[in-house]
C-alpha positions as CSV (number, residue, x, y, z in Angstrom):
1,X,0.0,0.0,0.0
2,X,2.8,2.4,0.9
3,X,4.4,1.7,-2.5
4,X,1.3,2.9,-4.4
5,X,1.0,6.0,-2.3
6,X,4.6,6.9,-3.0
7,X,4.2,6.2,-6.7
8,X,1.0,8.4,-6.8
9,X,2.8,11.3,-5.0
10,X,5.7,11.1,-7.5
11,X,3.4,11.1,-10.4
12,X,1.4,14.1,-9.2
13,X,4.6,16.0,-8.5
14,X,5.9,15.2,-12.0
15,X,2.7,16.4,-13.6
16,X,2.8,19.7,-11.6
17,X,6.4,20.3,-12.6
18,X,5.7,19.5,-16.2
19,X,2.7,21.9,-16.3
20,X,4.8,24.7,-14.8
21,X,7.6,24.2,-17.3
22,X,5.2,24.0,-20.3
23,X,3.4,27.1,-19.2
24,X,6.7,29.1,-18.9
25,X,8.0,27.9,-22.3
26,X,4.6,28.6,-24.0
27,X,4.4,32.1,-22.6
28,X,8.0,33.0,-23.5
29,X,7.7,31.8,-27.1
30,X,4.4,33.5,-27.6
31,X,5.7,36.9,-26.3
32,X,8.8,36.5,-28.4
33,X,7.0,35.7,-31.7
34,X,4.6,38.6,-31.2
35,X,7.4,41.1,-30.5
36,X,9.3,39.9,-33.6
37,X,6.4,39.9,-36.1
38,X,4.2,42.8,-34.9
39,X,5.4,46.0,-36.7
40,X,5.3,49.0,-34.5
41,X,3.9,52.0,-36.3
42,X,5.1,51.0,-39.8
43,X,2.1,49.5,-41.4
44,X,-1.4,48.4,-40.7
45,X,-1.8,44.6,-40.4
46,X,-4.9,43.9,-42.5
47,X,-6.4,40.5,-41.6
48,X,-8.9,39.2,-44.2
49,X,-10.4,36.1,-45.7
50,X,-11.1,35.4,-49.3
51,X,-14.5,34.0,-48.3
52,X,-15.5,37.0,-46.2
53,X,-18.2,39.2,-47.7
54,X,-17.1,42.3,-45.7
55,X,-13.5,41.7,-46.7
56,X,-14.5,41.8,-50.3
57,X,-16.3,45.1,-49.8
58,X,-13.2,46.4,-47.8
59,X,-10.7,45.5,-50.5
60,X,-11.3,48.5,-52.8
61,X,-11.0,50.9,-49.9
62,X,-7.7,49.4,-48.8
63,X,-6.4,49.6,-52.3
64,X,-7.4,53.2,-52.6
65,X,-5.7,54.1,-49.3
66,X,-2.6,52.3,-50.4
67,X,-2.4,54.6,-53.5
68,X,-2.6,57.6,-51.0
69,X,0.4,56.3,-49.0
70,X,-1.2,54.3,-46.2
71,X,0.8,51.1,-45.7
72,X,-1.0,47.8,-45.2
73,X,0.4,44.3,-44.7
74,X,-2.2,41.9,-46.1
75,X,-2.6,38.8,-43.9
76,X,-4.9,36.1,-45.4
77,X,-6.1,34.0,-42.5
78,X,-7.4,31.3,-44.8
79,X,-3.9,30.6,-46.1
80,X,-2.2,30.9,-42.7
81,X,-4.5,29.6,-39.9
82,X,-1.9,30.2,-37.1
83,X,-2.4,34.0,-37.5
84,X,-5.8,33.6,-35.8
85,X,-4.3,32.5,-32.5
86,X,-1.1,34.5,-32.9
87,X,-3.0,37.9,-33.2
88,X,-6.2,36.9,-31.4
89,X,-8.3,37.4,-34.5
90,X,-12.0,37.0,-33.7
91,X,-13.4,38.1,-37.1
92,X,-12.5,39.7,-40.4
93,X,-11.7,42.2,-41.5
94,X,-9.4,43.2,-38.6
95,X,-6.9,46.0,-38.7
96,X,-3.9,46.2,-36.2
97,X,-1.4,49.0,-35.9
98,X,0.9,48.9,-33.0
99,X,-1.2,48.1,-30.0
100,X,-4.4,49.5,-31.5
101,X,-7.1,47.4,-33.2
102,X,-10.2,48.0,-35.4
103,X,-12.5,45.1,-36.2
104,X,-15.2,44.9,-38.9
105,X,-15.8,46.8,-42.1
106,X,-14.6,50.4,-41.9
107,X,-15.0,53.4,-44.1
108,X,-12.1,55.1,-45.8
109,X,-12.2,58.0,-43.4
110,X,-12.1,55.8,-40.3
111,X,-9.1,53.9,-41.7
112,X,-7.3,57.0,-42.7
113,X,-7.8,58.5,-39.3
114,X,-6.7,55.3,-37.6
115,X,-3.4,55.4,-39.7
116,X,-2.7,59.1,-39.0
117,X,-3.3,58.8,-35.2
118,X,-1.2,55.7,-34.7
119,X,1.6,55.7,-37.2
């Protein structure tokens, strides 16, 4: 009986240590990848999907703003599914610039103001 209790305690201890180590590694790698890939004030990250109706309506507005000098980095979530978790995307279209975020279809004026206030 004592042998089983000792085995159980060792197993529980190993699970706890493993969970703590995994949590630390996961948190560190997530923070590192976000800091390396998230541009700070250089361009608007534009998350879209080819199958999204609102993204299709947003596309001409984005293209027009690009001609006016607003910089966008196009991020297709359909082709790169890990972007959803990496940037916590809950819907498309989504625009991220630095630590600011806009979600949903936006007018040209709203996007231009977003760019000017956060670049």
